[in-house]
C-alpha positions as CSV (number, residue, x, y, z in Angstrom):
1,M,161.1,113.5,20.0
2,A,160.1,110.0,21.1
3,L,157.5,109.6,23.8
4,K,159.1,107.8,26.8
5,L,157.0,105.0,28.2
6,S,157.6,102.3,30.8
7,F,156.7,98.7,29.9
8,A,156.5,95.8,32.4
9,C,156.5,92.3,30.9
10,W,158.3,89.0,31.2
11,D,161.0,88.5,28.6
12,Y,159.2,86.0,26.4
13,D,160.7,85.0,23.1
14,R,157.8,86.9,21.3
15,V,158.8,90.2,23.0
16,K,162.6,89.7,23.1
17,A,163.2,91.8,20.1
18,I,161.4,94.7,21.8
19,E,163.4,94.2,25.0
20,D,166.8,94.2,23.3
21,G,166.0,97.0,20.9
22,R,165.9,95.2,17.6
23,V,162.3,96.4,17.3
24,R,161.4,99.9,18.3
25,P,157.8,101.1,18.3
26,E,157.4,104.1,16.1
27,G,157.6,107.4,18.0
28,I,158.1,105.6,21.4
29,E,161.1,105.0,23.6
30,L,160.3,102.0,25.8
31,N,161.8,101.3,29.2
32,F,161.4,97.5,29.3
33,L,161.1,96.2,32.8
34,N,161.5,92.5,32.9
35,Y,159.4,91.2,35.9
36,R,157.7,88.0,36.6
37,V,154.0,88.2,35.9
38,E,153.0,88.0,39.5
39,E,155.0,91.1,40.3
40,T,153.8,93.0,37.3
41,F,150.2,92.2,37.9
42,F,150.3,93.1,41.6
43,R,152.1,96.5,41.0
44,Q,149.9,97.5,38.1
45,L,146.6,96.5,39.5
46,R,147.2,97.9,42.9
47,F,149.3,101.0,42.1
48,Q,149.2,101.5,38.3
49,E,152.9,101.9,38.2
50,F,153.6,101.4,34.5
51,D,152.4,103.1,31.3
52,V,152.1,99.8,29.5
53,S,152.1,96.3,30.9
54,E,151.3,92.7,30.5
55,L,148.1,91.9,32.5
56,S,146.0,88.9,33.4
57,L,143.1,88.7,31.0
58,S,140.6,88.1,33.8
59,S,141.9,90.9,36.0
60,Y,141.9,93.3,33.1
61,T,138.3,92.4,32.3
62,L,137.4,92.9,35.9
63,T,138.6,96.5,35.7
64,L,136.0,97.1,33.0
65,N,133.4,96.8,35.7
66,Q,134.5,100.2,37.1
67,E,132.9,103.4,36.1
68,D,136.2,104.8,34.9
69,P,138.3,101.8,33.9
70,P,142.1,102.6,34.4
71,F,143.4,100.5,31.4
72,I,142.7,99.8,27.8
73,A,144.1,96.8,25.9
74,I,145.5,96.1,22.5
75,P,145.0,92.6,20.9
76,V,148.4,91.3,21.7
77,F,148.5,88.1,23.8
78,P,152.0,87.4,25.4
79,S,150.8,84.4,27.3
80,R,148.6,81.5,26.1
81,Y,148.3,78.0,27.7
82,F,146.3,74.9,27.6
83,R,145.2,74.5,31.2
84,H,144.0,70.9,31.4
85,Q,147.6,70.0,32.4
86,S,147.5,72.5,35.3
87,I,144.8,70.7,37.3
88,Y,146.3,68.5,40.0
89,I,144.7,66.0,42.3
90,N,145.5,63.9,45.3
91,T,145.5,60.2,44.3
92,K,143.8,59.3,47.6
93,A,140.7,61.4,46.9
94,D,139.1,58.8,44.7
95,I,139.2,61.0,41.5
96,K,139.5,58.8,38.5
97,R,137.9,61.1,35.9
98,P,136.9,64.8,35.8
99,Q,133.3,64.1,36.9
100,D,134.6,62.8,40.2
101,L,135.5,66.4,41.2
102,K,131.8,66.9,42.2
103,G,131.6,67.3,45.9
104,K,135.3,67.7,46.3
105,R,137.5,70.4,47.9
106,V,139.4,72.4,45.2
107,G,142.2,74.9,45.8
108,L,142.9,77.9,43.6
109,P,145.3,80.9,44.2
110,E,142.6,83.4,43.4
111,Y,139.0,82.9,42.2
112,Q,139.4,85.7,39.6
113,M,142.7,84.4,38.2
114,T,142.6,83.7,34.4
115,A,143.7,80.0,34.6
116,P,141.0,78.9,37.0
117,V,138.4,80.9,34.9
118,W,139.3,78.7,32.0
119,Q,139.5,75.5,34.1
120,R,136.1,76.1,35.8
121,G,134.5,76.8,32.5
122,I,136.0,73.8,30.8
123,M,135.1,71.5,33.7
124,E,131.5,72.7,33.6
125,E,131.0,72.8,29.8
126,E,133.0,69.8,28.8
127,F,132.7,67.5,31.8
128,D,129.5,68.5,33.5
129,V,131.2,69.7,36.8
130,P,129.3,72.8,37.8
131,M,131.3,75.3,39.9
132,T,128.6,75.1,42.5
133,S,129.3,71.4,42.9
134,V,132.7,71.9,44.6
135,T,134.0,73.9,47.5
136,F,136.9,76.2,46.7
137,F,139.8,77.1,48.9
138,S,141.9,80.1,48.0
139,G,145.4,81.3,49.0
140,A,149.1,81.0,48.4
141,V,150.2,77.9,46.5
142,E,153.6,77.8,48.3
143,P,154.7,78.8,51.8
144,S,154.6,82.6,52.2
145,A,154.9,85.1,55.0
146,I,152.4,87.2,53.2
147,E,148.8,86.2,52.9
148,R,147.5,85.9,49.3
149,T,144.3,87.8,48.6
150,S,142.7,88.8,45.3
151,K,144.6,91.6,43.5
152,I,141.3,93.1,42.5
153,P,137.9,93.0,44.4
154,H,135.0,91.1,42.9
155,S,131.8,89.4,43.9
156,L,130.9,85.7,43.9
157,P,127.8,84.2,42.2
158,E,125.1,82.6,44.2
159,G,125.9,79.1,45.2
160,V,129.7,79.4,44.9
161,T,131.7,78.9,48.1
162,V,135.3,80.2,48.4
163,N,137.1,79.8,51.7
164,A,140.3,81.6,52.4
165,I,143.0,79.3,53.8
166,R,144.9,80.3,57.0
167,P,148.1,82.3,56.6
168,D,150.2,79.4,57.9
169,Q,148.8,77.1,55.2
170,N,149.6,76.7,51.5
171,L,147.7,74.9,48.8
172,S,150.6,72.7,47.6
173,Q,151.1,71.1,51.0
174,M,147.3,70.9,51.6
175,L,147.0,68.9,48.4
176,A,149.8,66.5,49.4
177,D,148.2,66.1,52.9
178,G,144.7,65.5,51.6
179,E,143.3,68.7,53.1
180,I,142.1,69.6,49.6
181,D,141.4,67.1,46.8
182,A,142.4,69.0,43.7
183,L,144.1,72.2,42.7
184,F,143.2,74.6,39.8
185,T,146.3,76.7,39.1
186,A,148.7,78.2,36.6
187,Y,151.9,76.6,37.7
188,K,153.1,73.3,39.1
189,P,152.9,73.0,42.9
190,S,156.1,71.9,44.5
191,S,154.3,68.9,46.0
192,F,154.0,67.4,42.5
193,D,157.8,66.7,42.7
194,T,157.9,65.7,46.4
195,S,154.7,63.8,47.1
196,D,153.7,60.4,45.8
197,H,150.0,61.4,46.1
198,V,150.0,64.4,43.8
199,T,149.5,64.0,40.1
200,H,147.6,65.4,37.1
201,L,143.9,65.1,36.7
202,F,144.6,64.3,33.0
203,P,147.6,61.9,32.9
204,N,147.5,62.1,29.1
205,F,147.0,65.9,29.1
206,K,148.8,66.5,25.8
207,E,146.3,64.2,23.9
208,T,143.4,65.7,25.8
209,E,144.5,69.3,25.0
210,A,145.1,68.4,21.4
211,E,141.7,66.9,21.0
212,Y,140.2,70.0,22.7
213,Y,142.0,72.3,20.2
214,K,141.0,70.2,17.2
215,R,137.3,70.4,18.2
216,T,137.2,74.0,19.4
217,K,140.2,75.8,17.7
218,I,140.7,77.4,21.1
219,F,144.3,78.1,22.3
220,P,143.4,79.8,25.6
221,I,144.6,83.3,26.1
222,M,146.0,84.1,29.5
223,H,147.5,87.6,29.3
224,I,147.0,90.8,27.3
225,I,148.9,94.0,26.8
226,A,147.2,96.9,28.6
227,L,147.9,100.6,28.4
228,K,147.1,103.2,31.1
229,R,143.9,104.7,29.8
230,S,145.1,108.2,30.6
231,V,148.3,107.7,28.6
232,Y,146.3,106.3,25.7
233,E,143.7,109.1,25.7
234,A,146.5,111.7,25.6
235,N,148.3,109.8,22.8
236,P,145.9,107.4,21.0
237,W,148.4,106.7,18.2
238,I,150.6,104.7,20.6
239,A,148.1,101.7,20.6
240,R,148.7,101.1,16.9
241,S,152.4,101.8,17.1
242,L,152.8,99.2,19.9
243,Q,150.6,96.7,18.0
244,K,152.9,96.9,15.0
245,A,156.0,96.5,17.1
246,F,154.7,93.4,18.8
247,A,153.8,92.0,15.4
248,K,157.4,92.5,14.2
249,S,158.8,91.0,17.4
250,L,156.6,87.9,17.0
251,D,157.9,87.5,13.4
252,I,161.4,87.4,14.7
253,A,160.5,84.8,17.3
254,Y,159.2,82.5,14.6
255,E,162.4,83.1,12.5
256,A,164.5,81.8,15.4
257,L,162.5,78.6,15.6
258,T,163.4,77.8,12.0
259,E,167.2,78.1,12.4
260,R,168.9,74.7,11.7
261,S,172.6,75.4,11.5
262,A,172.7,75.6,15.3
263,L,169.9,75.3,17.9
264,R,168.8,78.7,19.2
265,Y,167.0,77.0,22.1
266,I,168.2,74.2,24.3
267,L,165.7,71.6,23.1
268,P,167.4,68.8,21.2
269,W,164.3,67.8,19.1
270,L,163.0,71.3,18.6
271,E,162.3,70.8,14.9
272,E,160.1,67.7,15.6
273,H,158.1,69.6,18.3
274,V,157.6,72.5,15.9
275,E,156.4,70.1,13.1
276,Q,154.0,68.3,15.4
277,T,152.6,71.6,16.6
278,K,152.1,72.8,13.0
279,A,150.4,69.6,12.0
280,L,148.0,69.9,14.9
281,M,147.3,73.6,14.8
282,G,147.6,74.3,11.1
283,G,149.7,76.4,8.8
284,G,153.1,77.8,9.6
285,R,152.0,79.8,12.6
286,W,150.1,78.6,15.6
287,W,150.5,81.6,17.9
288,E,148.8,84.7,16.4
289,D,147.9,88.1,17.9
290,G,145.2,90.3,16.4
291,F,141.5,90.6,17.1
292,Q,139.7,88.7,14.3
293,E,142.1,85.7,14.6
294,N,141.2,85.4,18.3
295,K,137.6,86.7,18.5
296,H,136.2,83.2,19.1
297,V,138.7,82.5,22.0
298,L,137.9,85.9,23.6
299,E,134.2,85.3,23.3
300,K,134.4,82.0,25.0
301,F,136.5,83.5,27.8
302,L,134.0,86.3,28.3
303,E,131.2,83.8,28.4
304,Y,132.9,82.0,31.3
305,H,133.9,85.2,33.0
306,Y,130.3,86.4,33.1
307,K,128.8,83.0,34.1
308,Q,131.2,82.8,37.0
309,G,130.0,86.1,38.4
310,L,133.1,88.2,37.6
311,S,131.8,90.5,34.8
312,K,129.0,92.8,35.6
313,R,127.6,92.0,32.2
314,R,128.4,89.9,29.2
315,F,131.1,92.1,27.5
316,K,131.6,91.9,23.7
317,A,135.1,91.0,22.6
318,E,135.4,94.3,20.8
319,E,134.9,96.2,24.1
320,L,138.2,94.9,25.4
321,F,140.4,96.9,23.0
322,A,141.3,100.3,21.8
323,P,139.1,101.0,18.8
324,N,142.0,102.0,16.5
325,T,143.5,98.6,16.9
326,L,140.5,96.8,15.5
327,E,140.6,98.3,12.0
328,S,143.4,98.9,9.4
329,F,143.8,101.0,6.3
330,V,143.8,99.4,2.8
331,L,145.3,100.6,-0.4
């Protein structure tokens, strides 16, 4: 009899075959709950509602600070994103290059959010902009009747200032009005489309991100798949079963990209985009799950997470995952 588990995740192309049943994890009957990431993260981190879920890499790592961590992850990464393109500025703030962020007011939805962890780390390591050189403002990006606070408690390192914005404020409008000078975020603020004064810090972000990848081989990981630790400990085999299912689903996503008799996606020059990505990122596959393939990315993230005062110690990449997902049998 199959073990019934709930699974909350956005319906990405790489998990679509799991959602529609073309791929079924061995021994598991999954109830796929298609939620936006913000809803999944909030409900899982606050109330632990799901047996398996997509989780913010940063939030998950924060849970490892607890004496009894509630989750354990598998090396499957449903969301990755180059985040240079997600830094926005007010054109009146006299910011011509990244180094001009020093001394500025920078908004972010949550200090512990994965995208700003990457952005702060890259700004400091690549452009000599220490996180102590700016003043942060946190809160809702768009108008909201509910105040945005951190989904999981954490401390701040010495010298870092984070001010909560008022409930009647939002970071998108504050950026347009010049109340903040820049915004580190995961998504595009609405003021980018409505204000003449809001633009990208990196106007040529594609070239900047491509150069970053060529040099570092880092395609930043945003989210992981996490299991309730109690469910895993009662059924340790499910970690490997799920890992195998995600691998099959990813294979199917790649197959759809190669179809040429008719476009599976509504991008008219999809083939050219795929070929450009392959030329830059090497081989036939540029998005890979698995531990060894991503260890260098995870180690860089964990370095940033610790330096930014979020991890209680410098975790090893291996510590993030169920042990039985890090090894495999051979014939």
